[in-house]
All heavy atoms as a GROMACS GRO file, in nm:
protein
  449
    1MET      N    1   8.270  -8.811   7.332
    1MET     CA    2   8.180  -8.708   7.379
    1MET      C    3   8.100  -8.766   7.495
    1MET      O    4   8.043  -8.874   7.486
    1MET     CB    5   8.090  -8.665   7.264
    1MET     CG    6   8.005  -8.545   7.299
    1MET     SD    7   7.900  -8.489   7.166
    1MET     CE    8   8.015  -8.403   7.064
    2SER      N    9   8.094  -8.690   7.603
    2SER     CA   10   8.025  -8.740   7.722
    2SER      C   11   7.874  -8.731   7.706
    2SER      O   12   7.821  -8.663   7.618
    2SER     CB   13   8.068  -8.660   7.845
    2SER     OG   14   8.010  -8.532   7.842
    3LEU      N   15   7.806  -8.800   7.792
    3LEU     CA   16   7.660  -8.802   7.790
    3LEU      C   17   7.604  -8.662   7.814
    3LEU      O   18   7.506  -8.621   7.750
    3LEU     CB   19   7.607  -8.899   7.896
    3LEU     CG   20   7.457  -8.917   7.902
    3LEU    CD1   21   7.404  -8.971   7.771
    3LEU    CD2   22   7.420  -9.008   8.017
    4LEU      N   23   7.666  -8.586   7.902
    4LEU     CA   24   7.622  -8.449   7.930
    4LEU      C   25   7.636  -8.361   7.806
    4LEU      O   26   7.545  -8.284   7.774
    4LEU     CB   27   7.699  -8.389   8.046
    4LEU     CG   28   7.662  -8.246   8.083
    4LEU    CD1   29   7.517  -8.239   8.129
    4LEU    CD2   30   7.754  -8.193   8.190
    5GLN      N   31   7.746  -8.373   7.734
    5GLN     CA   32   7.767  -8.293   7.614
    5GLN      C   33   7.665  -8.328   7.506
    5GLN      O   34   7.618  -8.241   7.434
    5GLN     CB   35   7.907  -8.312   7.559
    5GLN     CG   36   8.014  -8.247   7.643
    5GLN     CD   37   8.152  -8.279   7.591
    5GLN    OE1   38   8.176  -8.390   7.542
    5GLN    NE2   39   8.243  -8.184   7.603
    6ARG      N   40   7.632  -8.455   7.492
    6ARG     CA   41   7.534  -8.495   7.391
    6ARG      C   42   7.393  -8.454   7.428
    6ARG      O   43   7.312  -8.423   7.343
    6ARG     CB   44   7.539  -8.646   7.369
    6ARG     CG   45   7.662  -8.690   7.292
    6ARG     CD   46   7.657  -8.835   7.266
    6ARG     NE   47   7.681  -8.902   7.395
    6ARG     CZ   48   7.678  -9.030   7.415
    6ARG    NH1   49   7.647  -9.110   7.318
    6ARG    NH2   50   7.703  -9.081   7.534
    7GLY      N   51   7.362  -8.451   7.558
    7GLY     CA   52   7.226  -8.421   7.601
    7GLY      C   53   7.201  -8.276   7.632
    7GLY      O   54   7.086  -8.236   7.654
    8LEU      N   55   7.304  -8.193   7.633
    8LEU     CA   56   7.288  -8.053   7.670
    8LEU      C   57   7.189  -7.976   7.581
    8LEU      O   58   7.106  -7.902   7.633
    8LEU     CB   59   7.423  -7.983   7.674
    8LEU     CG   60   7.428  -7.852   7.750
    8LEU    CD1   61   7.380  -7.869   7.892
    8LEU    CD2   62   7.569  -7.797   7.748
    9PRO      N   63   7.191  -7.993   7.449
    9PRO     CA   64   7.091  -7.923   7.368
    9PRO      C   65   6.947  -7.965   7.403
    9PRO      O   66   6.857  -7.881   7.409
    9PRO     CB   67   7.125  -7.961   7.224
    9PRO     CG   68   7.269  -7.996   7.228
    9PRO     CD   69   7.291  -8.058   7.363
   10VAL      N   70   6.926  -8.091   7.428
   10VAL     CA   71   6.792  -8.140   7.463
   10VAL      C   72   6.749  -8.084   7.598
   10VAL      O   73   6.636  -8.037   7.615
   10VAL     CB   74   6.790  -8.294   7.464
   10VAL    CG1   75   6.655  -8.346   7.510
   10VAL    CG2   76   6.823  -8.349   7.326
   11ILE      N   77   6.841  -8.083   7.693
   11ILE     CA   78   6.810  -8.029   7.826
   11ILE      C   79   6.778  -7.880   7.816
   11ILE      O   80   6.684  -7.831   7.879
   11ILE     CB   81   6.929  -8.053   7.922
   11ILE    CG1   82   6.944  -8.203   7.948
   11ILE    CG2   83   6.910  -7.978   8.053
   11ILE    CD1   84   7.074  -8.240   8.017
   12GLY      N   85   6.852  -7.807   7.734
   12GLY     CA   86   6.827  -7.664   7.718
   12GLY      C   87   6.691  -7.636   7.656
   12GLY      O   88   6.619  -7.546   7.700
   13ILE      N   89   6.653  -7.712   7.555
   13ILE     CA   90   6.522  -7.692   7.491
   13ILE      C   91   6.410  -7.728   7.588
   13ILE      O   92   6.307  -7.660   7.594
   13ILE     CB   93   6.514  -7.775   7.362
   13ILE    CG1   94   6.612  -7.721   7.259
   13ILE    CG2   95   6.372  -7.776   7.306
   13ILE    CD1   96   6.591  -7.577   7.220
   14LEU      N   97   6.428  -7.833   7.666
   14LEU     CA   98   6.326  -7.869   7.765
   14LEU      C   99   6.311  -7.760   7.869
   14LEU      O  100   6.199  -7.727   7.911
   14LEU     CB  101   6.361  -8.003   7.832
   14LEU     CG  102   6.346  -8.126   7.745
   14LEU    CD1  103   6.397  -8.249   7.819
   14LEU    CD2  104   6.202  -8.144   7.701
   15TYR      N  105   6.422  -7.700   7.911
   15TYR     CA  106   6.416  -7.591   8.008
   15TYR      C  107   6.345  -7.469   7.950
   15TYR      O  108   6.265  -7.405   8.018
   15TYR     CB  109   6.556  -7.554   8.056
   15TYR     CG  110   6.556  -7.441   8.155
   15TYR    CD1  111   6.502  -7.459   8.282
   15TYR    CD2  112   6.606  -7.317   8.123
   15TYR    CE1  113   6.499  -7.356   8.374
   15TYR    CE2  114   6.604  -7.213   8.213
   15TYR     CZ  115   6.550  -7.233   8.340
   15TYR     OH  116   6.548  -7.130   8.429
   16LEU      N  117   6.373  -7.437   7.825
   16LEU     CA  118   6.304  -7.324   7.762
   16LEU      C  119   6.155  -7.353   7.747
   16LEU      O  120   6.072  -7.263   7.760
   16LEU     CB  121   6.368  -7.292   7.628
   16LEU     CG  122   6.507  -7.230   7.634
   16LEU    CD1  123   6.563  -7.214   7.494
   16LEU    CD2  124   6.505  -7.099   7.709
   17GLY      N  125   6.121  -7.478   7.719
   17GLY     CA  126   5.980  -7.516   7.714
   17GLY      C  127   5.914  -7.498   7.850
   17GLY      O  128   5.800  -7.453   7.861
   18TYR      N  129   5.986  -7.534   7.955
   18TYR     CA  130   5.937  -7.514   8.092
   18TYR      C  131   5.914  -7.366   8.119
   18TYR      O  132   5.811  -7.327   8.176
   18TYR     CB  133   6.035  -7.573   8.192
   18TYR     CG  134   6.011  -7.532   8.334
   18TYR    CD1  135   5.907  -7.587   8.408
   18TYR    CD2  136   6.091  -7.435   8.395
   18TYR    CE1  137   5.884  -7.549   8.539
   18TYR    CE2  138   6.068  -7.396   8.525
   18TYR     CZ  139   5.965  -7.453   8.597
   18TYR     OH  140   5.942  -7.413   8.726
   19LEU      N  141   6.010  -7.281   8.079
   19LEU     CA  142   5.994  -7.137   8.098
   19LEU      C  143   5.873  -7.084   8.021
   19LEU      O  144   5.802  -6.996   8.070
   19LEU     CB  145   6.119  -7.063   8.053
   19LEU     CG  146   6.240  -7.067   8.144
   19LEU    CD1  147   6.354  -6.987   8.083
   19LEU    CD2  148   6.208  -7.017   8.282
   20ALA      N  149   5.849  -7.137   7.902
   20ALA     CA  150   5.737  -7.091   7.821
   20ALA      C  151   5.602  -7.125   7.885
   20ALA      O  152   5.501  -7.064   7.853
   20ALA     CB  153   5.746  -7.151   7.681
   21LEU      N  154   5.601  -7.221   7.975
   21LEU     CA  155   5.477  -7.259   8.043
   21LEU      C  156   5.454  -7.182   8.172
   21LEU      O  157   5.348  -7.197   8.235
   21LEU     CB  158   5.479  -7.410   8.072
   21LEU     CG  159   5.479  -7.500   7.949
   21LEU    CD1  160   5.495  -7.645   7.990
   21LEU    CD2  161   5.354  -7.479   7.866
   22GLN      N  162   5.549  -7.100   8.213
   22GLN     CA  163   5.538  -7.024   8.337
   22GLN      C  164   5.461  -6.894   8.313
   22GLN      O  165   5.444  -6.852   8.199
   22GLN     CB  166   5.677  -6.994   8.393
   22GLN     CG  167   5.756  -7.117   8.427
   22GLN     CD  168   5.684  -7.208   8.524
   22GLN    OE1  169   5.641  -7.166   8.630
   22GLN    NE2  170   5.669  -7.334   8.486
   23PRO      N  171   5.415  -6.830   8.421
   23PRO     CA  172   5.347  -6.701   8.403
   23PRO      C  173   5.444  -6.594   8.351
   23PRO      O  174   5.565  -6.606   8.369
   23PRO     CB  175   5.298  -6.665   8.543
   23PRO     CG  176   5.337  -6.774   8.633
   23PRO     CD  177   5.415  -6.875   8.559
   24PRO      N  178   5.390  -6.489   8.286
   24PRO     CA  179   5.477  -6.382   8.238
   24PRO      C  180   5.552  -6.319   8.354
   24PRO      O  181   5.502  -6.319   8.464
   24PRO     CB  182   5.379  -6.282   8.176
   24PRO     CG  183   5.258  -6.362   8.144
   24PRO     CD  184   5.252  -6.470   8.247
   25PRO      N  185   5.670  -6.268   8.335
   25PRO     CA  186   5.748  -6.246   8.214
   25PRO      C  187   5.832  -6.366   8.172
   25PRO      O  188   5.889  -6.364   8.064
   25PRO     CB  189   5.838  -6.128   8.251
   25PRO     CG  190   5.864  -6.146   8.396
   25PRO     CD  191   5.735  -6.204   8.452
   26LEU      N  192   5.840  -6.471   8.255
   26LEU     CA  193   5.920  -6.588   8.216
   26LEU      C  194   5.867  -6.651   8.088
   26LEU      O  195   5.944  -6.703   8.007
   26LEU     CB  196   5.922  -6.692   8.328
   26LEU     CG  197   6.001  -6.654   8.453
   26LEU    CD1  198   5.990  -6.764   8.557
   26LEU    CD2  199   6.144  -6.626   8.420
   27ARG      N  200   5.736  -6.648   8.069
   27ARG     CA  201   5.677  -6.705   7.948
   27ARG      C  202   5.733  -6.638   7.824
   27ARG      O  203   5.769  -6.704   7.727
   27ARG     CB  204   5.526  -6.690   7.950
   27ARG     CG  205   5.460  -6.736   7.821
   27ARG     CD  206   5.311  -6.724   7.828
   27ARG     NE  207   5.264  -6.813   7.934
   27ARG     CZ  208   5.152  -6.793   8.003
   27ARG    NH1  209   5.076  -6.689   7.978
   27ARG    NH2  210   5.116  -6.876   8.098
   28TRP      N  211   5.742  -6.505   7.827
   28TRP     CA  212   5.789  -6.432   7.709
   28TRP      C  213   5.937  -6.458   7.683
   28TRP      O  214   5.980  -6.467   7.568
   28TRP     CB  215   5.762  -6.283   7.725
   28TRP     CG  216   5.618  -6.257   7.756
   28TRP    CD1  217   5.569  -6.192   7.865
   28TRP    CD2  218   5.503  -6.300   7.682
   28TRP    NE1  219   5.432  -6.192   7.863
   28TRP    CE2  220   5.389  -6.257   7.751
   28TRP    CE3  221   5.485  -6.371   7.564
   28TRP    CZ2  222   5.260  -6.282   7.705
   28TRP    CZ3  223   5.357  -6.396   7.518
   28TRP    CH2  224   5.246  -6.351   7.589
   29ILE      N  225   6.013  -6.472   7.788
   29ILE     CA  226   6.156  -6.504   7.772
   29ILE      C  227   6.172  -6.641   7.709
   29ILE      O  228   6.249  -6.660   7.616
   29ILE     CB  229   6.228  -6.495   7.908
   29ILE    CG1  230   6.228  -6.351   7.957
   29ILE    CG2  231   6.371  -6.548   7.897
   29ILE    CD1  232   6.273  -6.334   8.101
   30GLY      N  233   6.099  -6.739   7.761
   30GLY     CA  234   6.106  -6.875   7.706
   30GLY      C  235   6.062  -6.881   7.561
   30GLY      O  236   6.127  -6.944   7.478
   31LEU      N  237   5.952  -6.814   7.528
   31LEU     CA  238   5.902  -6.815   7.391
   31LEU      C  239   5.998  -6.743   7.295
   31LEU      O  240   6.021  -6.789   7.183
   31LEU     CB  241   5.764  -6.751   7.384
   31LEU     CG  242   5.651  -6.832   7.446
   31LEU    CD1  243   5.522  -6.751   7.446
   31LEU    CD2  244   5.632  -6.963   7.372
   32LEU      N  245   6.053  -6.631   7.339
   32LEU     CA  246   6.148  -6.559   7.255
   32LEU      C  247   6.273  -6.643   7.228
   32LEU      O  248   6.320  -6.653   7.114
   32LEU     CB  249   6.187  -6.426   7.321
   32LEU     CG  250   6.285  -6.341   7.244
   32LEU    CD1  251   6.223  -6.292   7.114
   32LEU    CD2  252   6.329  -6.224   7.328
   33CYS      N  253   6.326  -6.705   7.332
   33CYS     CA  254   6.445  -6.789   7.314
   33CYS      C  255   6.414  -6.909   7.225
   33CYS      O  256   6.496  -6.947   7.139
   33CYS     CB  257   6.498  -6.836   7.449
   33CYS     SG  258   6.570  -6.704   7.547
   34LEU      N  259   6.298  -6.970   7.241
   34LEU     CA  260   6.260  -7.082   7.155
   34LEU      C  261   6.246  -7.037   7.009
   34LEU      O  262   6.287  -7.110   6.918
   34LEU     CB  263   6.131  -7.146   7.203
   34LEU     CG  264   6.143  -7.236   7.325
   34LEU    CD1  265   6.004  -7.278   7.373
   34LEU    CD2  266   6.227  -7.358   7.294
   35ALA      N  267   6.192  -6.919   6.987
   35ALA     CA  268   6.176  -6.869   6.851
   35ALA      C  269   6.312  -6.847   6.784
   35ALA      O  270   6.330  -6.875   6.666
   35ALA     CB  271   6.096  -6.740   6.851
   36VAL      N  272   6.408  -6.798   6.861
   36VAL     CA  273   6.541  -6.774   6.806
   36VAL      C  274   6.616  -6.905   6.782
   36VAL      O  275   6.684  -6.922   6.681
   36VAL     CB  276   6.622  -6.681   6.900
   36VAL    CG1  277   6.768  -6.674   6.860
   36VAL    CG2  278   6.560  -6.542   6.903
   37LEU      N  279   6.601  -7.000   6.872
   37LEU     CA  280   6.678  -7.124   6.865
   37LEU      C  281   6.616  -7.233   6.778
   37LEU      O  282   6.683  -7.332   6.747
   37LEU     CB  283   6.700  -7.178   7.006
   37LEU     CG  284   6.793  -7.094   7.092
   37LEU    CD1  285   6.802  -7.153   7.232
   37LEU    CD2  286   6.930  -7.083   7.031
   38THR      N  287   6.492  -7.218   6.737
   38THR     CA  288   6.425  -7.322   6.659
   38THR      C  289   6.502  -7.361   6.532
   38THR      O  290   6.520  -7.481   6.506
   38THR     CB  291   6.280  -7.281   6.627
   38THR    OG1  292   6.210  -7.268   6.750
   38THR    CG2  293   6.211  -7.384   6.540
   39PRO      N  294   6.551  -7.267   6.450
   39PRO     CA  295   6.628  -7.310   6.332
   39PRO      C  296   6.755  -7.389   6.368
   39PRO      O  297   6.791  -7.484   6.298
   39PRO     CB  298   6.665  -7.179   6.263
   39PRO     CG  299   6.570  -7.078   6.315
   39PRO     CD  300   6.532  -7.123   6.453
   40PHE      N  301   6.818  -7.351   6.477
   40PHE     CA  302   6.938  -7.422   6.519
   40PHE      C  303   6.905  -7.563   6.567
   40PHE      O  304   6.980  -7.658   6.546
   40PHE     CB  305   7.012  -7.345   6.629
   40PHE     CG  306   7.067  -7.215   6.582
   40PHE    CD1  307   7.005  -7.095   6.614
   40PHE    CD2  308   7.181  -7.211   6.503
   40PHE    CE1  309   7.055  -6.975   6.569
   40PHE    CE2  310   7.233  -7.091   6.458
   40PHE     CZ  311   7.170  -6.972   6.491
   41VAL      N  312   6.791  -7.577   6.632
   41VAL     CA  313   6.748  -7.709   6.679
   41VAL      C  314   6.721  -7.800   6.560
   41VAL      O  315   6.761  -7.917   6.561
   41VAL     CB  316   6.623  -7.697   6.770
   41VAL    CG1  317   6.564  -7.832   6.800
   41VAL    CG2  318   6.658  -7.624   6.897
   42PHE      N  319   6.654  -7.748   6.457
   42PHE     CA  320   6.630  -7.829   6.338
   42PHE      C  321   6.762  -7.868   6.272
   42PHE      O  322   6.778  -7.981   6.226
   42PHE     CB  323   6.540  -7.756   6.239
   42PHE     CG  324   6.395  -7.755   6.280
   42PHE    CD1  325   6.323  -7.637   6.279
   42PHE    CD2  326   6.331  -7.870   6.320
   42PHE    CE1  327   6.190  -7.634   6.317
   42PHE    CE2  328   6.199  -7.870   6.359
   42PHE     CZ  329   6.128  -7.752   6.357
   43GLY      N  330   6.857  -7.777   6.265
   43GLY     CA  331   6.988  -7.808   6.209
   43GLY      C  332   7.061  -7.914   6.290
   43GLY      O  333   7.123  -8.004   6.235
   44TRP      N  334   7.052  -7.903   6.421
   44TRP     CA  335   7.116  -8.001   6.509
   44TRP      C  336   7.053  -8.139   6.490
   44TRP      O  337   7.123  -8.240   6.482
   44TRP     CB  338   7.104  -7.954   6.654
   44TRP     CG  339   7.168  -8.046   6.752
   44TRP    CD1  340   7.300  -8.057   6.781
   44TRP    CD2  341   7.102  -8.142   6.837
   44TRP    NE1  342   7.320  -8.152   6.879
   44TRP    CE2  343   7.200  -8.206   6.913
   44TRP    CE3  344   6.969  -8.178   6.854
   44TRP    CZ2  345   7.168  -8.304   7.005
   44TRP    CZ3  346   6.939  -8.276   6.945
   44TRP    CH2  347   7.038  -8.338   7.019
   45LEU      N  348   6.919  -8.142   6.482
   45LEU     CA  349   6.850  -8.270   6.462
   45LEU      C  350   6.885  -8.332   6.327
   45LEU      O  351   6.906  -8.453   6.317
   45LEU     CB  352   6.699  -8.252   6.474
   45LEU     CG  353   6.644  -8.235   6.615
   45LEU    CD1  354   6.496  -8.201   6.612
   45LEU    CD2  355   6.668  -8.361   6.697
   46LEU      N  356   6.890  -8.250   6.222
   46LEU     CA  357   6.929  -8.302   6.091
   46LEU      C  358   7.071  -8.358   6.095
   46LEU      O  359   7.098  -8.462   6.036
   46LEU     CB  360   6.921  -8.192   5.985
   46LEU     CG  361   6.788  -8.172   5.918
   46LEU    CD1  362   6.793  -8.051   5.825
   46LEU    CD2  363   6.746  -8.294   5.841
   47GLY      N  364   7.159  -8.289   6.162
   47GLY     CA  365   7.296  -8.339   6.173
   47GLY      C  366   7.304  -8.469   6.249
   47GLY      O  367   7.374  -8.562   6.211
   48ARG      N  368   7.232  -8.477   6.359
   48ARG     CA  369   7.237  -8.598   6.442
   48ARG      C  370   7.164  -8.716   6.379
   48ARG      O  371   7.211  -8.828   6.383
   48ARG     CB  372   7.175  -8.570   6.580
   48ARG     CG  373   7.263  -8.490   6.667
   48ARG     CD  374   7.385  -8.570   6.691
   48ARG     NE  375   7.474  -8.507   6.785
   48ARG     CZ  376   7.598  -8.544   6.796
   48ARG    NH1  377   7.647  -8.635   6.721
   48ARG    NH2  378   7.676  -8.486   6.884
   49LEU      N  379   7.047  -8.691   6.322
   49LEU     CA  380   6.965  -8.801   6.272
   49LEU      C  381   6.992  -8.837   6.126
   49LEU      O  382   6.986  -8.955   6.090
   49LEU     CB  383   6.816  -8.767   6.291
   49LEU     CG  384   6.773  -8.741   6.435
   49LEU    CD1  385   6.626  -8.700   6.441
   49LEU    CD2  386   6.797  -8.862   6.522
   50ALA      N  387   7.021  -8.737   6.042
   50ALA     CA  388   7.039  -8.763   5.900
   50ALA      C  389   7.184  -8.750   5.855
   50ALA      O  390   7.216  -8.781   5.741
   50ALA     CB  391   6.950  -8.669   5.818
   51GLY      N  392   7.271  -8.701   5.942
   51GLY     CA  393   7.412  -8.687   5.906
   51GLY      C  394   7.439  -8.574   5.809
   51GLY      O  395   7.531  -8.581   5.730
   52ILE      N  396   7.355  -8.470   5.813
   52ILE     CA  397   7.367  -8.356   5.721
   52ILE      C  398   7.410  -8.233   5.800
   52ILE      O  399   7.357  -8.209   5.907
   52ILE     CB  400   7.232  -8.327   5.651
   52ILE    CG1  401   7.183  -8.449   5.577
   52ILE    CG2  402   7.242  -8.208   5.560
   52ILE    CD1  403   7.041  -8.436   5.527
   53GLY      N  404   7.502  -8.155   5.744
   53GLY     CA  405   7.537  -8.026   5.804
   53GLY      C  406   7.650  -8.031   5.904
   53GLY      O  407   7.714  -8.135   5.924
   54PRO      N  408   7.674  -7.918   5.969
   54PRO     CA  409   7.791  -7.908   6.058
   54PRO      C  410   7.778  -7.989   6.187
   54PRO      O  411   7.880  -8.015   6.251
   54PRO     CB  412   7.797  -7.758   6.089
   54PRO     CG  413   7.660  -7.707   6.066
   54PRO     CD  414   7.602  -7.792   5.959
   55TRP      N  415   7.659  -8.030   6.225
   55TRP     CA  416   7.643  -8.107   6.348
   55TRP      C  417   7.642  -8.257   6.323
   55TRP      O  418   7.610  -8.334   6.411
   55TRP     CB  419   7.518  -8.065   6.422
   55TRP     CG  420   7.530  -7.932   6.487
   55TRP    CD1  421   7.607  -7.901   6.595
   55TRP    CD2  422   7.466  -7.811   6.448
   55TRP    NE1  423   7.594  -7.769   6.625
   55TRP    CE2  424   7.508  -7.711   6.537
   55TRP    CE3  425   7.378  -7.778   6.347
   55TRP    CZ2  426   7.464  -7.580   6.528
   55TRP    CZ3  427   7.334  -7.647   6.338
   55TRP    CH2  428   7.378  -7.550   6.427
   56ALA      N  429   7.676  -8.298   6.202
   56ALA     CA  430   7.680  -8.441   6.170
   56ALA      C  431   7.800  -8.504   6.240
   56ALA      O  432   7.908  -8.446   6.245
   56ALA     CB  433   7.690  -8.460   6.021
   57PRO      N  434   7.781  -8.624   6.293
   57PRO     CA  435   7.895  -8.693   6.355
   57PRO      C  436   8.000  -8.727   6.248
   57PRO      O  437   7.967  -8.757   6.135
   57PRO     CB  438   7.835  -8.819   6.416
   57PRO     CG  439   7.692  -8.822   6.379
   57PRO     CD  440   7.660  -8.699   6.303
   58GLU      N  441   8.123  -8.720   6.289
   58GLU     CA  442   8.231  -8.746   6.194
   58GLU      C  443   8.271  -8.890   6.192
   58GLU      O  444   8.255  -8.966   6.273
   58GLU     CB  445   8.351  -8.659   6.228
   58GLU     CG  446   8.315  -8.515   6.210
   58GLU     CD  447   8.430  -8.423   6.249
   58GLU    OE1  448   8.544  -8.473   6.263
   58GLU    OE2  449   8.407  -8.306   6.265
   0.00000   0.00000   0.00000
């Protein structure tokens, strides 16, 4: 797996955080996307760090 593939989720979350800091309407888009993706981010982190779930390295 390339460095870009491994870092893409982190880059995406950082970009959404950047959008959430911008004036409206970008703020609302960033916050809405972060609210939807937060459970997936926790699942991804659990898979990467604890080896649990579908995102665990094989």
